[in-house]
KOLGUPA-614905 format. One record per residue: x, y, z of N, C-alpha, C, O in turn; residue in one letter. Coordinates in steps of 0.02 Angstrom, whole numbers, padded with zeros to 5 digits, always signed. Atoms other than C-alpha are relative to their C-alpha. Example, Ala and Ser with C-alpha at 12.3 -4.5 7.8 and 13.67 -1.06 7.14 Angstrom:
+00045-00059+00000+00615-00225+00390+00045+00060+00000+00097+00059+00033A;-00042-00059-00003+00684-00053+00357-00039+00055+00037-00014+00110+00045S;
END
This chain:
-00045+00047-00031-10666-05487-06565+00038+00036+00056+00063+00091+00047X;-00036-00028-00057-10589-05454-06395+00074-00014-00006+00095-00069-00025X;-00071+00012-00005-10403-05429-06380+00015-00026+00070-00007+00003+00119X;-00015+00030-00064-10337-05539-06243+00066+00028+00025+00119+00015-00003X;-00060-00034-00024-10215-05437-06141+00019-00020+00071+00069+00005+00097X;-00014+00020-00069-10219-05520-05971+00065-00041+00003+00076-00084-00038X;-00061+00038-00009-10052-05584-05909-00013-00064+00038+00031-00108+00042X;+00018+00060-00039-10140-05714-05803-00029-00052-00048-00084-00044-00074X;+00021+00052+00047-10153-05872-05909-00067-00031+00019-00108-00046-00025X;+00063+00029-00022-10296-05940-05804-00058+00044-00022-00107+00019-00050X;+00052-00047+00019-10402-05785-05833-00007+00002-00076-00062+00003-00103X;+00000-00001+00073-10353-05783-06016-00037-00060-00029-00080-00051-00072X;+00033+00060+00026-10407-05963-06047-00073-00003+00021-00115-00024-00018X;+00070+00000-00023-10565-05945-05942-00042+00046-00044-00096+00028-00066X;+00036-00048+00042-10617-05791-06041-00006-00026-00072-00058-00017-00104X;+00001+00028+00068-10572-05877-06205-00052-00055-00005-00090-00057-00054X;+00050+00054+00001-10677-06030-06162-00070+00029+00005-00116+00006-00030X;+00067-00031-00008-10824-05922-06107-00022+00035-00064-00080+00032-00083X;+00016-00032+00064-10815-05821-06269-00019-00054-00052-00066-00044-00091X;+00015+00055+00046-10814-05985-06367-00069-00030+00015-00107-00046-00030X;+00066+00025-00019-10965-06046-06268-00054+00046-00028-00105+00022-00055X;+00050-00048+00027-11059-05887-06317-00006-00007-00075-00062-00005-00102X;+00001+00005+00073-11010-05907-06500-00040-00060-00023-00073-00058-00075X;+00038+00060+00022-11086-06081-06507-00063-00010+00043-00092-00064+00043X;+00062+00000-00039-11231-06039-06389-00005-00061+00047-00055-00095+00050X;-00004+00056-00047-11177-06167-06260+00022+00029+00068+00064+00073+00071X;-00024-00017-00067-11160-06148-06073+00018-00065+00034-00025-00104+00054X;-00024+00061-00031-11053-06285-06001-00014+00001+00075-00017+00054+00106X;+00004+00005-00073-11079-06349-05825+00067+00026+00027+00119+00020-00006X;-00060-00031-00029-10955-06264-05710+00059-00049+00004+00116-00031-00012X;-00053+00050-00007-10857-06425-05678+00034-00014-00067+00095-00022-00071X;-00028+00012+00066-10834-06455-05865+00038+00060-00026+00091+00053-00057X;-00034-00061+00020-10788-06274-05899+00068+00005+00036+00118+00021+00004X;-00062-00002-00039-10658-06280-05760+00050-00051-00025+00110-00037-00031X;-00044+00052+00025-10588-06443-05826+00030+00021-00067+00089+00011-00079X;-00024-00021+00065-10575-06373-06002+00053+00054+00006+00103+00053-00030X;-00049-00053-00012-10483-06218-05940+00065-00030+00026+00119-00012+00003X;-00061+00030-00027-10361-06323-05838+00035-00044-00052+00096-00048-00052X;-00029+00039+00054-10335-06438-05987+00040+00045-00047+00096+00027-00065X;-00036-00047+00043-10286-06291-06096+00063+00027+00034+00114+00035+00001X;-00059-00023-00037-10169-06227-05961+00055-00053+00002+00114-00038-00007X;-00049+00054-00005-10085-06397-05942+00037-00014-00065+00097-00029-00065X;-00029+00020+00064-10053-06425-06126+00025+00057-00044+00048+00045-00099X;-00017-00055+00044-10016-06251-06191+00074+00002-00020+00091+00034-00070X;-00072+00002+00018-09828-06283-06192+00025-00071-00010+00081-00087+00009X;-00020+00070+00010-09824-06466-06241-00010-00020-00074-00057-00058-00089X;+00008+00016+00071-09801-06478-06430+00012-00074-00017-00006-00096-00071X;-00015+00070+00013-09744-06659-06414-00063-00043-00007-00058-00100-00032X;+00061+00040+00008-09925-06718-06408-00018-00010-00073-00056-00055-00090X;+00014+00007+00072-09930-06692-06596+00025-00065-00028+00002-00087-00081X;-00029+00063+00024-09830-06852-06615-00035-00061+00026-00018-00117+00008X;+00035+00055-00033-09949-06959-06513-00041-00042-00049-00076-00015-00092X;+00043+00046+00037-10029-07112-06592-00051-00025+00052-00034-00066+00095X;+00049+00010-00053-10189-07122-06491-00024-00072+00007-00034-00096+00062X;+00024+00069-00004-10247-07297-06535+00052-00044+00037+00033-00086+00078X;-00052+00038-00034-10080-07368-06478+00003+00020+00074+00012-00023+00117X;-00003-00024-00069-10080-07260-06321-00056-00029+00043-00045-00046+00101X;+00055+00028-00039-10251-07322-06267+00010-00075+00012-00007-00101+00065X;-00014+00072-00009-10199-07503-06295+00055-00011+00052+00050-00056+00094X;-00054+00005-00049-10038-07478-06196-00026+00016+00070-00005-00016+00118X;+00027-00019-00065-10135-07395-06055-00040-00058+00031-00039-00067+00091X;+00040+00056-00025-10249-07547-06041+00042-00053+00034+00017-00092+00074X;-00045+00050-00028-10097-07652-05994+00031+00021+00067+00066-00018+00099X;-00032-00027-00060-10046-07542-05846-00041-00017+00062-00098-00038+00058X;+00035+00005-00063-10090-07554-05663-00051+00056+00005-00045+00107-00028X;+00058-00045+00000-10250-07462-05616+00018+00074+00006-00007+00114-00034X;-00015-00071-00010-10176-07298-05552+00036+00029-00062+00017+00082-00086X;-00036-00023+00059-10053-07282-05697-00045-00001-00061-00042+00043-00104X;+00046+00007+00056-10187-07341-05818-00047+00060-00002-00057+00089-00055X;+00047-00056-00002-10309-07207-05762+00033+00066-00020+00004+00106-00056X;-00037-00060+00019-10178-07070-05778+00014+00001-00075+00004+00051-00109X;-00014+00005+00072-10128-07131-05951-00063+00009-00042-00062+00042-00093X;+00063-00007+00037-10310-07144-06007-00025+00072+00003-00053+00097-00046X;+00020-00070-00004-10346-06969-05943+00040+00042-00050+00013+00085-00084X;-00042-00036+00048-10199-06904-06046-00023-00013-00072-00026+00033-00112X;+00025+00016+00068-10264-06995-06201-00065+00037-00013-00073+00068-00066X;+00063-00036+00008-10438-06923-06174+00011+00074-00009-00019+00105-00053X;-00015-00071+00004-10369-06749-06146+00030+00019-00068+00010+00067-00099X;-00034-00016+00063-10257-06754-06298-00047-00009-00060-00044+00030-00108X;+00049+00009+00054-10395-06822-06410-00049+00059-00002-00068+00082-00055X;+00045-00058-00003-10509-06681-06350+00034+00061-00030+00003+00099-00067X;-00037-00057+00029-10375-06553-06392+00006-00006-00076-00004+00043-00111X;-00007+00009+00072-10347-06627-06564-00067+00011-00035-00070+00047-00085X;+00066-00007+00032-10533-06639-06605-00024+00072+00002-00056+00096-00045X;+00024-00068-00008-10565-06464-06540+00044+00054-00030+00019+00099-00064X;-00045-00054+00022-10412-06361-06581+00035-00015-00066+00054+00031-00103X;-00038+00018+00060-10329-06458-06721-00038-00051-00043-00010-00103-00059X;+00038+00049+00039-10467-06543-06822+00032-00017-00067+00019-00071-00094X;-00034+00014+00064-10360-06531-06979+00054-00054+00009+00076-00084-00040X;-00049+00052-00013-10237-06650-06896-00027-00068-00021+00012-00112-00041X;+00031+00063+00021-10359-06791-06933+00012-00010-00075+00030-00064-00097X;-00010+00003+00073-10348-06752-07118+00073-00018-00017+00086-00059-00061X;-00071+00014+00013-10158-06752-07114+00020-00071+00020+00066-00100-00009X;-00014+00069-00021-10160-06920-07024-00041-00051-00038-00037-00111-00025X;+00042+00044+00041-10283-06991-07150-00051-00038+00041-00065-00097+00027X;+00055+00028-00040-10417-07023-07019-00055+00053+00004-00043+00111-00011X;+00054-00047-00011-10585-06945-06985+00005+00029+00070+00038-00001+00114X;-00001-00030-00066-10610-06829-06837-00033-00046+00051-00019-00042+00111X;+00032+00048-00046-10719-06967-06764+00051-00047+00032+00037-00075+00085X;-00054+00039-00030-10555-07060-06732+00018+00028+00068+00022-00008+00117X;-00017-00033-00063-10508-06932-06599-00058-00003+00049-00048-00014+00108X;+00059+00000-00043-10686-06924-06533-00011-00068+00032-00021-00074+00092X;+00014+00068-00025-10709-07112-06517+00053-00022+00052+00035-00049+00104X;-00053+00020-00047-10541-07142-06433-00003+00042+00064+00004+00015+00119X;+00005-00043-00059-10560-06992-06317-00058-00019+00045-00051-00023+00106X;+00059+00020-00039-10735-07042-06263+00012-00066+00035-00006-00075+00093X;-00015+00066-00029-10677-07221-06235+00048+00007+00059+00038-00025+00110X;-00049-00009-00054-10529-07164-06130-00034+00027+00063-00024+00001+00118X;+00034-00029-00058-10637-07055-06017-00050-00049+00030-00054-00057+00091X;+00051+00047-00025-10776-07184-06004+00032-00058+00038+00003-00083+00086X;-00034+00056-00032-10651-07320-05955+00019+00017+00072+00017-00027+00115X;-00020-00018-00068-10593-07223-05802-00058+00028+00042-00049+00044+00100X;+00058-00024-00036-10767-07165-05754-00024-00052+00049-00029-00111+00032X;+00027+00045-00051-10832-07241-05594-00076-00006-00004-00104-00057+00013X;+00072-00001+00009-11012-07193-05630-00016+00052-00053+00024+00097-00066X;+00018-00042+00056-11104-07104-05770+00001+00075+00016+00015+00115-00029X;+00004-00071-00015-11120-06939-05677+00063+00028+00033+00061+00084+00058X;-00062-00029-00026-10939-06920-05617+00033+00041-00055+00008+00044-00111X;-00033-00045+00047-10818-06802-05702+00017-00035-00066+00003-00009-00119X;-00021+00034+00061-10748-06930-05824-00059-00026-00041-00057-00028-00102X;+00061+00020+00035-10921-06996-05865-00029+00059-00038-00052+00053-00095X;+00025-00061+00032-10975-06817-05902+00044+00020-00059+00018+00041-00111X;-00045-00016+00056-10820-06789-06009-00014-00046-00060-00013-00023-00117X;+00015+00047+00054-10861-06946-06109-00066+00018-00034-00070+00020-00095X;+00067-00014+00028-11045-06901-06131-00002+00068-00035-00039+00076-00084X;+00002-00068+00028-11011-06717-06170+00060+00015-00045+00073+00073-00061X;-00061-00009+00039-10854-06745-06276-00011+00044-00062+00028+00090-00074X;+00012-00038+00062-10930-06677-06438-00018+00072+00017+00002+00118-00019X;+00016-00068-00022-11001-06526-06346+00063+00038+00018+00071+00097+00001X;-00064-00032-00018-10829-06489-06274+00042+00013-00062+00075+00064-00068X;-00034-00009+00063-10754-06514-06447-00028+00062-00036+00010+00103-00062X;+00031-00058+00032-10879-06386-06515+00024+00065+00032+00039+00113-00004X;-00024-00060-00034-10826-06259-06383+00072+00015-00020+00089+00072-00036X;-00070-00011+00019-10642-06285-06422+00005+00023-00073+00044+00067-00089X;-00002-00022+00070-10675-06270-06609-00024+00072-00007-00004+00107-00054X;+00026-00068+00002-10768-06107-06573+00047+00052+00029+00033+00111+00028X;-00050-00049-00023-10614-06029-06496+00022+00044-00058+00034+00103-00050X;-00015-00040+00059-10573-05976-06672-00063+00040-00016-00118+00011-00019X;+00060-00041+00010-10691-05830-06709-00032-00007-00069-00080+00029-00084X;+00028+00008+00067-10727-05889-06887-00021-00073-00010+00004-00118+00024X;+00025+00067+00015-10817-06039-06958+00045-00030-00053+00044-00008-00111X;-00050+00027+00045-10683-06146-07038-00020-00067-00030+00022-00099-00063X;+00020+00064+00028-10784-06299-07086-00031+00011-00069-00074+00054-00079X;+00031+00000+00066-10824-06328-07268-00066-00040+00005-00075-00076+00054X;+00065+00033-00006-11000-06394-07305+00004-00075+00013-00032-00100+00056X;-00003+00072-00011-10950-06577-07316+00030-00017+00068+00010-00066+00100X;-00028+00010-00067-10844-06565-07158-00053+00012+00054-00060-00026+00102X;+00054-00015-00047-10989-06484-07066-00052-00056+00000-00075-00077+00054X;+00049+00055+00005-11108-06619-07129+00027-00062+00036-00010-00095+00073X;-00030+00060-00031-10989-06757-07074+00000+00006+00076-00018-00041+00111X;-00002-00008-00073-10966-06685-06899-00070-00001+00030-00080-00027+00085X;+00068+00002-00025-11153-06660-06879-00029-00070-00005-00057-00097+00043X;+00030+00065+00013-11205-06825-06956+00031-00056+00041-00005-00098+00069X;-00034+00055-00034-11073-06938-06876+00008+00012+00075+00007-00036+00114X;-00016-00013-00069-11042-06850-06711-00056+00036+00038-00056+00038+00100X;+00054-00037-00033-11199-06748-06677+00021+00070+00021-00009+00098+00067X;-00025-00066-00018-11103-06583-06671-00053+00054-00016-00073+00062-00074X;+00047-00055+00010-11223-06438-06645+00033+00059-00037+00001+00092-00077X;-00037-00053+00034-11090-06315-06701+00003-00013-00074-00008+00033-00115X;-00003+00018+00071-11070-06408-06865-00067+00009-00033-00071+00032-00090X;+00067-00010+00028-11259-06406-06892-00013+00074-00012-00040+00092-00064X;+00009-00072+00009-11262-06218-06865+00040+00026-00060+00015+00067-00099X;-00040-00021+00058-11121-06195-06991-00031-00026-00064-00033+00010-00114X;+00032+00029+00058-11207-06311-07113-00061+00041-00021-00073+00052-00080X;+00059-00040+00014-11365-06208-07099+00018+00070-00026-00024+00102-00057X;-00023-00063+00029-11264-06052-07143+00011-00008-00076+00004+00041-00113X;-00012+00012+00071-11225-06133-07311-00065-00010-00040-00066+00001-00101X;+00061+00016+00036-11405-06179-07354-00061+00016+00043-00057+00016+00104X;+00063-00010-00035-11584-06140-07308-00036-00066+00012-00086-00068+00049X;+00031+00066-00006-11627-06324-07321+00022-00034+00065+00074-00017+00093X;-00019+00040-00058-11626-06445-07176+00039-00061-00024+00016-00095-00070X;-00037+00059+00020-11493-06579-07190-00036-00064+00021-00075-00064+00069X;+00029+00065-00016-11545-06761-07189+00057-00043+00025+00110-00047-00006X;-00051+00043-00029-11449-06881-07080+00005-00065-00038-00046-00095-00057X;-00011+00063+00034-11372-07031-07164+00016-00055+00050+00031-00112+00031X;-00014+00050-00052-11346-07120-06997-00053-00054-00001-00112-00041-00011X;+00046+00057-00005-11421-07291-06981-00030+00001+00069+00005+00008+00119X;+00036-00002-00065-11550-07295-06844-00003-00069+00030-00031-00078+00085X;
END
């Protein structure tokens, strides 16, 4: 494990994200990596997001004028990504599944996307991959077998599948309805 000693927060977060990418064998597109680093920089001193009720926030954002709506939806998407990636146990404390954060975050980004290949469209489509990178910031595998199965089965998390395969030599079977 590398000790992070840089006083430059940008370099610190960039290196942290890149180390997490290596841990989960993912290489993000540069635009997504840059966005993830800037997201971590923006929210590193904002503990008040822990009080956010995301379903209500997305509904309130839908009632705003377009410019305000897009800003509010971006914040909802960003905060859901942080929760799903850095604080997955928050779902348990709120008595919801992690898919709650994923579904709302993807919806928020997709709503402000102008086309499928713009930044917000990419954030929506790659949400689980970004969540995997954020979860990999911690250098240890913290998912229990059932949690790993749920994240793989319901969300398609590659990180969760890798962790699940550490628990067993068998291949998991998806319970998703096709």
